[in-house]
Biopython code that builds the backbone (N, CA, C, O; Angstrom):
import numpy as np
from Bio.PDB.StructureBuilder import StructureBuilder

atoms = [
    (1, "UNK", "N", (18.462, -4.064, 2.274)),
    (1, "UNK", "CA", (17.267, -3.528, 2.875)),
    (1, "UNK", "C", (16.845, -2.289, 2.092)),
    (1, "UNK", "O", (17.654, -1.398, 1.834)),
    (2, "UNK", "N", (15.586, -2.245, 1.723)),
    (2, "UNK", "CA", (15.059, -1.145, 0.938)),
    (2, "UNK", "C", (14.746, 0.037, 1.844)),
    (2, "UNK", "O", (14.067, -0.108, 2.860)),
    (3, "UNK", "N", (15.238, 1.181, 1.474)),
    (3, "UNK", "CA", (14.982, 2.404, 2.214)),
    (3, "UNK", "C", (13.544, 2.837, 1.956)),
    (3, "UNK", "O", (13.133, 2.945, 0.801)),
    (4, "UNK", "N", (12.776, 3.086, 3.010)),
    (4, "UNK", "CA", (11.365, 3.459, 2.851)),
    (4, "UNK", "C", (11.200, 4.771, 2.090)),
    (4, "UNK", "O", (10.200, 4.957, 1.397)),
    (5, "UNK", "N", (12.154, 5.672, 2.207)),
    (5, "UNK", "CA", (12.076, 6.937, 1.481)),
    (5, "UNK", "C", (12.272, 6.746, -0.022)),
    (5, "UNK", "O", (11.807, 7.563, -0.817)),
    (6, "UNK", "N", (12.951, 5.680, -0.409)),
    (6, "UNK", "CA", (13.163, 5.408, -1.825)),
    (6, "UNK", "C", (11.838, 5.141, -2.525)),
    (6, "UNK", "O", (11.613, 5.634, -3.630)),
    (7, "UNK", "N", (10.976, 4.382, -1.907)),
    (7, "UNK", "CA", (9.656, 4.113, -2.475)),
    (7, "UNK", "C", (8.858, 5.386, -2.660)),
    (7, "UNK", "O", (8.169, 5.548, -3.667)),
    (8, "UNK", "N", (8.943, 6.282, -1.708)),
    (8, "UNK", "CA", (8.234, 7.558, -1.810)),
    (8, "UNK", "C", (8.830, 8.423, -2.915)),
    (8, "UNK", "O", (8.097, 9.106, -3.631)),
    (9, "UNK", "N", (10.145, 8.398, -3.059)),
    (9, "UNK", "CA", (10.794, 9.178, -4.113)),
    (9, "UNK", "C", (10.426, 8.652, -5.497)),
    (9, "UNK", "O", (10.204, 9.438, -6.418)),
    (10, "UNK", "N", (10.360, 7.334, -5.650)),
    (10, "UNK", "CA", (10.005, 6.743, -6.944)),
    (10, "UNK", "C", (8.621, 7.210, -7.379)),
    (10, "UNK", "O", (8.393, 7.477, -8.559)),
    (11, "UNK", "N", (7.706, 7.308, -6.432)),
    (11, "UNK", "CA", (6.348, 7.756, -6.754)),
    (11, "UNK", "C", (6.329, 9.209, -7.217)),
    (11, "UNK", "O", (5.493, 9.576, -8.043)),
    (12, "UNK", "N", (7.221, 10.033, -6.708)),
    (12, "UNK", "CA", (7.211, 11.461, -7.017)),
    (12, "UNK", "C", (8.068, 11.851, -8.206)),
    (12, "UNK", "O", (7.958, 12.974, -8.697)),
    (13, "UNK", "N", (8.914, 10.958, -8.681)),
    (13, "UNK", "CA", (9.734, 11.227, -9.861)),
    (13, "UNK", "C", (9.058, 10.590, -11.056)),
    (13, "UNK", "O", (8.655, 9.428, -10.992)),
    (14, "UNK", "N", (8.929, 11.321, -12.134)),
    (14, "UNK", "CA", (8.329, 10.755, -13.338)),
    (14, "UNK", "C", (9.353, 9.972, -14.158)),
    (14, "UNK", "O", (8.983, 9.210, -15.051)),
    (15, "UNK", "N", (10.624, 10.156, -13.861)),
    (15, "UNK", "CA", (11.685, 9.499, -14.610)),
    (15, "UNK", "C", (12.663, 8.860, -13.621)),
    (15, "UNK", "O", (13.319, 9.568, -12.856)),
    (16, "UNK", "N", (12.763, 7.546, -13.631)),
    (16, "UNK", "CA", (13.639, 6.846, -12.684)),
    (16, "UNK", "C", (15.108, 7.128, -12.944)),
    (16, "UNK", "O", (15.911, 7.151, -12.011)),
    (17, "UNK", "N", (15.468, 7.343, -14.204)),
    (17, "UNK", "CA", (16.857, 7.675, -14.525)),
    (17, "UNK", "C", (17.250, 8.985, -13.846)),
    (17, "UNK", "O", (18.352, 9.103, -13.309)),
    (18, "UNK", "N", (16.364, 9.950, -13.868)),
    (18, "UNK", "CA", (16.615, 11.244, -13.218)),
    (18, "UNK", "C", (16.776, 11.058, -11.704)),
    (18, "UNK", "O", (17.633, 11.686, -11.081)),
    (19, "UNK", "N", (15.950, 10.198, -11.129)),
    (19, "UNK", "CA", (16.045, 9.913, -9.696)),
    (19, "UNK", "C", (17.409, 9.323, -9.353)),
    (19, "UNK", "O", (18.046, 9.743, -8.388)),
    (20, "UNK", "N", (17.851, 8.355, -10.139)),
    (20, "UNK", "CA", (19.142, 7.703, -9.883)),
    (20, "UNK", "C", (20.286, 8.700, -10.017)),
    (20, "UNK", "O", (21.207, 8.696, -9.200)),
    (21, "UNK", "N", (20.239, 9.554, -11.039)),
    (21, "UNK", "CA", (21.319, 10.529, -11.209)),
    (21, "UNK", "C", (21.311, 11.565, -10.086)),
    (21, "UNK", "O", (22.372, 11.985, -9.625)),
    (22, "UNK", "N", (20.122, 11.978, -9.644)),
    (22, "UNK", "CA", (20.049, 12.928, -8.525)),
    (22, "UNK", "C", (20.610, 12.319, -7.242)),
    (22, "UNK", "O", (21.329, 12.984, -6.497)),
    (23, "UNK", "N", (20.283, 11.065, -6.991)),
    (23, "UNK", "CA", (20.803, 10.383, -5.801)),
    (23, "UNK", "C", (22.316, 10.242, -5.895)),
    (23, "UNK", "O", (23.019, 10.471, -4.911)),
    (24, "UNK", "N", (22.823, 9.870, -7.060)),
    (24, "UNK", "CA", (24.268, 9.689, -7.234)),
    (24, "UNK", "C", (25.019, 11.007, -7.043)),
    (24, "UNK", "O", (26.063, 11.035, -6.391)),
    (25, "UNK", "N", (24.498, 12.090, -7.604)),
    (25, "UNK", "CA", (25.148, 13.398, -7.443)),
    (25, "UNK", "C", (25.177, 13.821, -5.979)),
    (25, "UNK", "O", (26.193, 14.304, -5.479)),
    (26, "UNK", "N", (24.060, 13.635, -5.307)),
    (26, "UNK", "CA", (23.979, 14.007, -3.895)),
    (26, "UNK", "C", (24.919, 13.133, -3.058)),
    (26, "UNK", "O", (25.581, 13.631, -2.148)),
    (27, "UNK", "N", (24.979, 11.841, -3.360)),
    (27, "UNK", "CA", (25.861, 10.927, -2.620)),
    (27, "UNK", "C", (27.327, 11.308, -2.809)),
    (27, "UNK", "O", (28.116, 11.226, -1.867)),
    (28, "UNK", "N", (27.693, 11.719, -4.010)),
    (28, "UNK", "CA", (29.079, 12.149, -4.252)),
    (28, "UNK", "C", (29.407, 13.393, -3.428)),
    (28, "UNK", "O", (30.504, 13.510, -2.882)),
    (29, "UNK", "N", (28.452, 14.321, -3.340)),
    (29, "UNK", "CA", (28.675, 15.537, -2.550)),
    (29, "UNK", "C", (28.829, 15.195, -1.071)),
    (29, "UNK", "O", (29.702, 15.733, -0.391)),
    (30, "UNK", "N", (27.975, 14.297, -0.577)),
    (30, "UNK", "CA", (28.044, 13.877, 0.827)),
    (30, "UNK", "C", (29.394, 13.223, 1.111)),
    (30, "UNK", "O", (30.041, 13.520, 2.115)),
    (31, "UNK", "N", (29.807, 12.333, 0.218)),
    (31, "UNK", "CA", (31.073, 11.626, 0.384)),
    (31, "UNK", "C", (32.261, 12.584, 0.341)),
    (31, "UNK", "O", (33.176, 12.477, 1.157)),
    (32, "UNK", "N", (32.250, 13.498, -0.588)),
    (32, "UNK", "CA", (33.349, 14.458, -0.726)),
    (32, "UNK", "C", (33.434, 15.380, 0.484)),
    (32, "UNK", "O", (34.527, 15.675, 0.969)),
    (33, "UNK", "N", (32.273, 15.837, 0.974)),
    (33, "UNK", "CA", (32.256, 16.711, 2.152)),
    (33, "UNK", "C", (32.808, 15.975, 3.372)),
    (33, "UNK", "O", (33.583, 16.538, 4.145)),
    (34, "UNK", "N", (32.410, 14.727, 3.538)),
    (34, "UNK", "CA", (32.913, 13.940, 4.672)),
    (34, "UNK", "C", (34.423, 13.734, 4.566)),
    (34, "UNK", "O", (35.137, 13.795, 5.567)),
    (35, "UNK", "N", (34.895, 13.492, 3.364)),
    (35, "UNK", "CA", (36.336, 13.299, 3.168)),
    (35, "UNK", "C", (37.104, 14.589, 3.442)),
    (35, "UNK", "O", (38.159, 14.566, 4.075)),
    (36, "UNK", "N", (36.574, 15.708, 2.965)),
    (36, "UNK", "CA", (37.232, 16.998, 3.191)),
    (36, "UNK", "C", (37.275, 17.365, 4.673)),
    (36, "UNK", "O", (38.249, 17.951, 5.145)),
    (37, "UNK", "N", (36.210, 17.017, 5.403)),
    (37, "UNK", "CA", (36.135, 17.336, 6.826)),
    (37, "UNK", "C", (36.829, 16.300, 7.702)),
    (37, "UNK", "O", (36.961, 16.500, 8.909)),
    (38, "UNK", "N", (37.273, 15.196, 7.106)),
    (38, "UNK", "CA", (37.908, 14.127, 7.876)),
    (38, "UNK", "C", (36.915, 13.352, 8.710)),
    (38, "UNK", "O", (37.280, 12.746, 9.717)),
    (39, "UNK", "N", (35.666, 13.368, 8.298)),
    (39, "UNK", "CA", (34.593, 12.709, 9.031)),
    (39, "UNK", "C", (34.456, 11.258, 8.564)),
    (39, "UNK", "O", (34.617, 10.966, 7.379)),
    (40, "UNK", "N", (34.164, 10.371, 9.481)),
    (40, "UNK", "CA", (33.926, 8.970, 9.146)),
    (40, "UNK", "C", (32.421, 8.759, 9.143)),
    (40, "UNK", "O", (31.743, 9.001, 10.141)),
    (41, "UNK", "N", (31.909, 8.302, 8.005)),
    (41, "UNK", "CA", (30.472, 8.093, 7.864)),
    (41, "UNK", "C", (30.087, 6.714, 8.391)),
    (41, "UNK", "O", (30.698, 5.709, 8.029)),
    (42, "UNK", "N", (29.088, 6.676, 9.233)),
    (42, "UNK", "CA", (28.549, 5.419, 9.743)),
    (42, "UNK", "C", (27.577, 4.840, 8.716)),
    (42, "UNK", "O", (27.563, 3.636, 8.458)),
    (43, "UNK", "N", (26.771, 5.721, 8.140)),
    (43, "UNK", "CA", (25.781, 5.336, 7.137)),
    (43, "UNK", "C", (26.384, 5.538, 5.749)),
    (43, "UNK", "O", (27.240, 6.404, 5.564)),
    (44, "UNK", "N", (25.950, 4.756, 4.787)),
    (44, "UNK", "CA", (26.477, 4.871, 3.427)),
    (44, "UNK", "C", (26.006, 6.176, 2.782)),
    (44, "UNK", "O", (24.890, 6.626, 3.042)),
    (45, "UNK", "N", (26.843, 6.782, 1.949)),
    (45, "UNK", "CA", (26.480, 8.050, 1.299)),
    (45, "UNK", "C", (25.189, 7.976, 0.479)),
    (45, "UNK", "O", (24.448, 8.956, 0.407)),
    (46, "UNK", "N", (24.917, 6.833, -0.132)),
    (46, "UNK", "CA", (23.689, 6.697, -0.917)),
    (46, "UNK", "C", (22.461, 6.766, -0.008)),
    (46, "UNK", "O", (21.468, 7.402, -0.360)),
    (47, "UNK", "N", (22.518, 6.126, 1.139)),
    (47, "UNK", "CA", (21.403, 6.174, 2.087)),
    (47, "UNK", "C", (21.188, 7.591, 2.600)),
    (47, "UNK", "O", (20.053, 8.047, 2.737)),
    (48, "UNK", "N", (22.276, 8.275, 2.880)),
    (48, "UNK", "CA", (22.183, 9.662, 3.332)),
    (48, "UNK", "C", (21.566, 10.517, 2.234)),
    (48, "UNK", "O", (20.726, 11.373, 2.514)),
    (49, "UNK", "N", (21.973, 10.295, 0.990)),
    (49, "UNK", "CA", (21.451, 11.066, -0.134)),
    (49, "UNK", "C", (19.959, 10.816, -0.338)),
    (49, "UNK", "O", (19.214, 11.758, -0.607)),
    (50, "UNK", "N", (19.512, 9.580, -0.217)),
    (50, "UNK", "CA", (18.090, 9.264, -0.371)),
    (50, "UNK", "C", (17.279, 9.975, 0.698)),
    (50, "UNK", "O", (16.246, 10.574, 0.400)),
    (51, "UNK", "N", (17.741, 9.913, 1.941)),
    (51, "UNK", "CA", (17.023, 10.583, 3.028)),
    (51, "UNK", "C", (17.021, 12.093, 2.846)),
    (51, "UNK", "O", (16.025, 12.756, 3.135)),
    (52, "UNK", "N", (18.136, 12.636, 2.366)),
    (52, "UNK", "CA", (18.232, 14.077, 2.146)),
    (52, "UNK", "C", (17.275, 14.525, 1.041)),
    (52, "UNK", "O", (16.572, 15.523, 1.201)),
    (53, "UNK", "N", (17.242, 13.800, -0.071)),
    (53, "UNK", "CA", (16.332, 14.151, -1.158)),
    (53, "UNK", "C", (14.872, 14.025, -0.725)),
    (53, "UNK", "O", (14.036, 14.850, -1.095)),
    (54, "UNK", "N", (14.572, 12.996, 0.055)),
    (54, "UNK", "CA", (13.204, 12.816, 0.537)),
    (54, "UNK", "C", (12.785, 13.953, 1.453)),
    (54, "UNK", "O", (11.639, 14.402, 1.406)),
    (55, "UNK", "N", (13.712, 14.423, 2.291)),
    (55, "UNK", "CA", (13.370, 15.530, 3.191)),
    (55, "UNK", "C", (13.227, 16.847, 2.421)),
    (55, "UNK", "O", (12.430, 17.706, 2.800)),
    (56, "UNK", "N", (14.002, 17.004, 1.338)),
    (56, "UNK", "CA", (13.876, 18.200, 0.525)),
    (56, "UNK", "C", (12.570, 18.230, -0.248)),
    (56, "UNK", "O", (12.024, 19.299, -0.519)),
    (57, "UNK", "N", (12.062, 17.036, -0.607)),
    (57, "UNK", "CA", (10.801, 16.932, -1.347)),
    (57, "UNK", "C", (9.604, 16.916, -0.393)),
    (57, "UNK", "O", (8.455, 16.854, -0.830)),
    (58, "UNK", "N", (9.886, 16.973, 0.932)),
    (58, "UNK", "CA", (8.856, 16.965, 1.970)),
    (58, "UNK", "C", (7.955, 15.733, 1.874)),
    (58, "UNK", "O", (6.731, 15.847, 1.818)),
    (59, "UNK", "N", (8.577, 14.565, 1.857)),
    (59, "UNK", "CA", (7.815, 13.316, 1.771)),
    (59, "UNK", "C", (7.532, 12.767, 3.141)),
    (59, "UNK", "O", (6.899, 11.719, 3.267)),
]
sb = StructureBuilder()
sb.init_structure("model")
sb.init_model(0)
sb.init_chain("A")
sb.init_seg("    ")
for serial, (resi, resn, name, xyz) in enumerate(atoms, 1):
    if name == "N":
        sb.init_residue(resn, " ", resi, " ")
    sb.init_atom(name, np.array(xyz, "f"), 0.0, 1.0, " ", f" {name:<3s}", serial, name[0])
structure = sb.get_structure()
């Protein structure tokens, strides 16, 4: 299932490679923080990262 925020992010990034690397970096941080806190994630880290980046870009 395609995340609706992903489509909005693609429109605002001029370079898709940069978008993918930003999402991957953010997802790693989300995953590491959850592991350090002993938290179990219901949603996948990539989905959380996409939503987080979209909210930071005010989409």
